[in-house]
N, C-alpha and C positions, 0 to 999 in steps of 0.2 A: 504494500500500500504506500503511495507517495505521501509526502508531507502535506498537511492541511493547515491552512491559516484561516481563522475566523477574525474579521477585523471590521472596524468602521462604526461599531455600536458601543453603547455603554456596557461595561463588564462588572459584574458583582461576583466575586470569587467564592464567597462564603467560607473563607479560610480563617485560621486562627487570628491573623492580623487584621481581619476586616477589610481586605483589599478591594477597592472599587475605583473604576476609572469612568469619567464621563464619556471618553472615547478610548477604546483600548483594543488589544488583540489577544488571541489565544493561539498558540502554535502546538500542533499535534503531530507526533511521529508515530506511525503505526497505530497502536491502541492506547497510547499514553500522551498526556499533556507534557510538553517539554518547556514551555515558557508562557507566562502571562505578564502583560505589561501595558503601558500607556501608548496611545497613538498607534501608528502603523507598525507592523512587524518589521524587524530589520531584514535585509536581503538574505535569502536562503540558498544553500547549495542544492542543486538538483531540481527535479520537477516539483511543482507546488500546485495543489488545488486550493483555490480561494473561495471563501464564502463571504459575500458582502452582507454585513450586519448593519448597514446604515439604517437609522430609524428604528433599530431594534435594541433589546436588552439581551445580554448573554449571561446565562447562569449555569450552574451544574444541572444535569438532568434530575428530575424529581424522583423520589423513592416512595413507593406505595408499600406500606408495611403490613397491610391486611386486606385480603380479597377472597372471593369465592367465584372464580371465573365461570364455572358451570352455570351460575345463576343468570347469565346473560340470556339464556333461553326462557326465563320465567319472570320477566318484569311485569309489574302491574297487578300482581295477586295480593289479596288481603291488604288493600291499601289503607285501611283504617284500623288495623289490628295491632295490639301490642305483641311483643316478641313471642310469647308462648302460643298465642292464637295464630300468629303468622306462621310459625313453624308447623303447627298442627295442620294447617291448610296446605302447606307447601311440601311437606315430606312425601305424601303419596304421589305428588306430581314429579318430584325429583326421583322417585323410584323408577320412573320410566326412562331415565337417562341411559345412554349407551356411549361407546367410544366416539362414534360419528357425531352425535349431537353435542357431546362435551367438547370435541375438537372445534366444531363450528362456533360454539358459544365462547370458548376460550380465545379463539382467533379474533372474533369480533371485539371481545372485551379488551384484549391487549392492544388492538389497533386503536380503539377509543382512548385508552390510557396514553399511548404513544402520541396521538394527535393532541393531547393536552399536556405534553411535556414530560411524560414519565418514561424513564429508561430502565428502571428496575422495579419489579413487582414481586411481593411475597403472596403466593396463592395457597390458601388453606383448603385442601381437598380431602374431605372425610366421608364422601358418599360413594359406595361401591355396590351398586345394585347387582343382584345375582343374574348372571347371563349378560351383563352389560359390556363385557370386554375390558380392554386395558384403558380405563378412563384416566388413570394417572399419567400414563404415557401419552395420552391424547393431549393433555395440558402441556406437557413438556415439548411435544412436537409443535404445538401452536406458538410457543415462545420462539422456537427456532424459525418458524415460518415468518413471524412478524419482525424478528430481529432484535428483540429486547432481552434484557437480563432477567432471569427468573430464580427466585428462591421458592422452590416447590415444597410445600409442607405436606408430608404424607400423614393425613389424619386417619382417625378411626372412631368407631362407636361400637360398643358391645352391650348397651342397655336399650333394647327395644321395648315396645309397649308391654310385652309379657313380663319384663323385668322392672317395670315401673318407670321406664323412660318415655320420651315423646315420639321417637321415630318408629315407623313400622318395622317389624322384625325382618322384613325383606331387604332392608338396607344396612343392617348391622352385621358385624362379624363376630365370630368366636374369638376370644382373647388371644389364644395361641396362634390362630390363623392370622389375625391382624398384626401381631408382632413379627411373625415370619415374613409376611408380605412387606411390612415396613422395612425390615432389614434388607430384603431383596431390592426395594426401591432405592435405598441408599447405595447399595452395591452397583446398581445399574446406572444411576443418573447423577450421583453426587460427585462434583469435581472440587476437591479441596485446594487446587492450585491457585496462585495469584491470578487475577484477571478472569476467573471462572465466569462463564455465562449461565451455568445451571448449578445450583447447590440445593441440597435436600435437607430439610429439617423434619423433626418428628413432632406430631401434633394431635394427640387425642382431642376430640372435639370440645368437650365442656364437662363440668362436674355432673350435669343432669342427663348426659347421654353416655357416660363412660364410668365403668366401675373403678373403685379405688385401686384394685389390683392392676388394671390396665394402666392407670395413670402412673402408678409407682414403677411398674416394670418398663414402661415406655421411657421414663426418665433415666432409669438404669441403662437401657439400651442406647439411648442417645449419648450418654457419657462414655460408654464403652466404644462407640463408633466415632466419637469426636464431632458430633453434629449438634445443631442448636435445637431448642425446644420452644413450642408455641401452642397456645390454647386460648379459648375464650374464658374470661374471668371478670366477675363483678360488673356484669352488663346491666342487670335489672334488680329491682327490689325483690321480685319473685325468686330470683336465683339465690339471693342472700337468705331469704326466709327458708328456702328448701335446704340449703346447706346447714343452717342452724338446726332445722328440724331433723335432718338425717344424720348429721355428723357432730352436732354440738359445736360447730366452729363456723366462723365467717369464711367466705371464699378464699381470702388471702391466707388466713390461718390454715385452712384445709390444704391449699397449695404448698404452704411451708411444711406442713406435716408430711406431705408426700414427696418432698425433695424437688419441688417445682419453683423454687426461687433461686436466682443466681445470675451472674453476668452472661450466661449462655441461654437465658430465657427471655422471651418477650411475650407479653400478654395482650390480647385484643380487648379493647374497650376501657376497662378500669374506671367505670363511671361511678360506682358506689363504693368509695374507699374512705375509711376513717383516717384521722390523723396518724394513728398508730400504724395502720396498713401502709400509708404513704411513706412513713419513716422507714418501715421495714423494706419496702421496695427500693428506696434510696440506699439503704445500708447494704443491701445485697447486690445492687447494680442491675436489678431486674427491669427490663424495658416495658414500655406500654405503647401500643398502637392506638392512637386517638382517632376515632371515626366519627367526627361531628355530624355529618349529613345523615348517616345511617342511624345514629342515636336519636337524632331529631325526628326522622321519619317514623321510627318505631315508638317514639315517646319514652325512650329509656331513661332520659335525663341528660344532664350536662356534666361531663367529666370535670374534676377539680384540677384544671390544667395548671393554674398558677401555683398552687401548693405542690403539685408534682414536680414542676420545674425548679421551684425553690428548694426542694429536697434532693435535687440533682438526679432525679429519675431520668433515664434515657427515654425520651418521648419522640416518636415519629408520627406521621399522619397516615391514615388508612382510608381508602375509598369504601371498602367493604363490598360485599356482593351486591349486584344491582337489583336483586329482588327486594332489597331494602335501601337502595340508592339508585333510582332509575336513570340518573344522569351518567354515572360511571366515569366522570372526568376527574383527573387528579388535581388540576390547578384550582378548581372550585374549592377544594378542601382548605387551601390557604385562607381564603376569605371566611369560610365557615368557622374555622378554628379561631380566627381573630374575633369575629362577631360574638361567638358564644362565650369566649373568655371575657370580653369586655362587658357583655350582658350580665355576667355573674359577678365580676370583680372590679368593674370600672374601666375607664378609657385607657389607663396606663397598664392594664393587665398583660397585654401582648402587643408589641410593636410590629410594624409591617415586616421588618427584617427578622424578628423572632419567628414570624409565621413561615417565612422562606427558609429559615434555618431548620425548623421542625421538618419540613418537607425534603430536606437535603441531608445535613449533618445528623439531625436527630434520627432520621430513618436509617442512615448508615450505621449509627451506633446500635440501634435495635437489631440489625442484621449481622453485627459483628464485622463490619467492613469499613469502619471509619478511616482505616489506613489507605483506602484506595477509591472510595466513592464519596459523593456528597460535597466535594469542593473542587474548584479549579486551581490546581497547584502543580508544580513540576513533580512528575512521578505518579500522579493520580490517573485513574482510568479516564479516557477521553469520552465521558458521557456528558454531552453538552446540549443545552436547550437554547435556541435563538428565538426570542419572542418579538413579534412585530407590534410596535407601539406607535406607529406614525399615522394612524388613521383617525377617523372621527371618534371612535370609542375611547381613545386615550389622549386626544388633543388637549393641551393645556395643563396636563399633570406633569410637572417638571421633574418630580422624583420618579425614576423608572420602577423602583421596587413598589412604591405606592400604587403606580399604575397597574402593575402586575397583580398585586394582592387585592386592591380595592375596586379596580375598574372591571369592566366586562372581561371574561376570559379571552385573552388574545389569541390570534392565530399563531401557530408554531411555524415560523419561517423555515427552520431546519432543526432536526433532532438527530444527534449523533450518538451512537452507542458503541463504545470502543473504537471511535473514529469512523465507523461506518454510518452512512446516511440511512435513517429509518423513515423519516417524514420530511417532505418538502411542501411548504405552503399548506400544511394541514391536510394533505391528501391521504385518503384511506382507500384501499383496494375495493372497487365496487362489488366484486363477487362475494365479499363477506356479508353483504346485506341479504342476498338471496339465500346463502347458506344458513344465516341466523334465522330467517323466516321459516325455513324447512325444519330446523332444530326445534323452534318454538312450537310449530304445528305437531311435531312428533310427540313432545311431552304433554301436549294438551289432549291427546287421544284418551278415550275411555279405557278403563281397566288398568291393571298393573302387570308387571312381569311375573 
């Protein structure tokens, strides 16, 4: 790959020094950033590809720390229901997923994320309908097709309705079967090398769909294999009440008891957390994927973002599955996180640059990749978003970060992942729309597998 130069626009590096240029350049060699500086790039040896960022803002690619890509086939269900009612309606629909429909949904979802500035996505896939084929592999192949980076979380559930859980028994697994399949997924897809495009984490779904035995053994397995851990936790009041009733512990206390806190763990949501729980997350380095749009759509509540940040908890942003966030765009979550934080804690609770940092450096910390993702600095992976801000939507907003966070979602003029162009002028492959329509029609059919 020849050297690439992005120049002519404002540059916000989101590095430790807070580097920003009103007009600057980023120089990329192969898949790495080699220089960031003011003005035009100096003369280069050899062939150069140039990306004109005039009228644009250049930032690191955004990092989505929590998603369920299969849900792109099931938008618009249970639109006025809380979490448990929403799940009860959707589980039987999801039971009809197969590898083909999952691949179509994941491809569409990843393309939408890329078109909104996202270069890395963590996808939590915990549904394995019987007879559905290799649905996990279908998600991985979708990331390769779209060209973005994937942290694929091999989820699991072993508490169906017959065991007091919410999902139908047809989509849950035997504990030993789930653990064996999880180990196989790590062996097949996880790349521990620097610059990896696919990594695998281990992620039993949640305390109300997973036995304590599976939670504990999954944590042991992850640490033996050297991969990260992810699960849903403290999303709703109903979940806390169920944990107290079944285990005599809050969700965070329950996770702690099962070995599910630590710097190799990030938790989805973390909405209902006490001061003690937040302090414990901070002390253990446990991350939180903050999903403001999904939490608002389901009425789950507003996460205590300011106290989490004050406790030095690693916090990233998550779009979450689009059955609970029909937009599915990453850049919208910057604005949502800021608005909800200020609604709860006042106008100084979250600055516009704090919101951008959540979506970049915060996400990289949650995924254990702060050394190579989330900032534009020499040696970092060349995951770069170029945002067009020179149109009517952003005219007159002199601070480009304020324009990005507070204004309408801008068009992505260019998105690079590892130096490779993924998006140009917001374009998405048109065939994905037809594939998604077919996948949605498939899961809407009567009956189950």
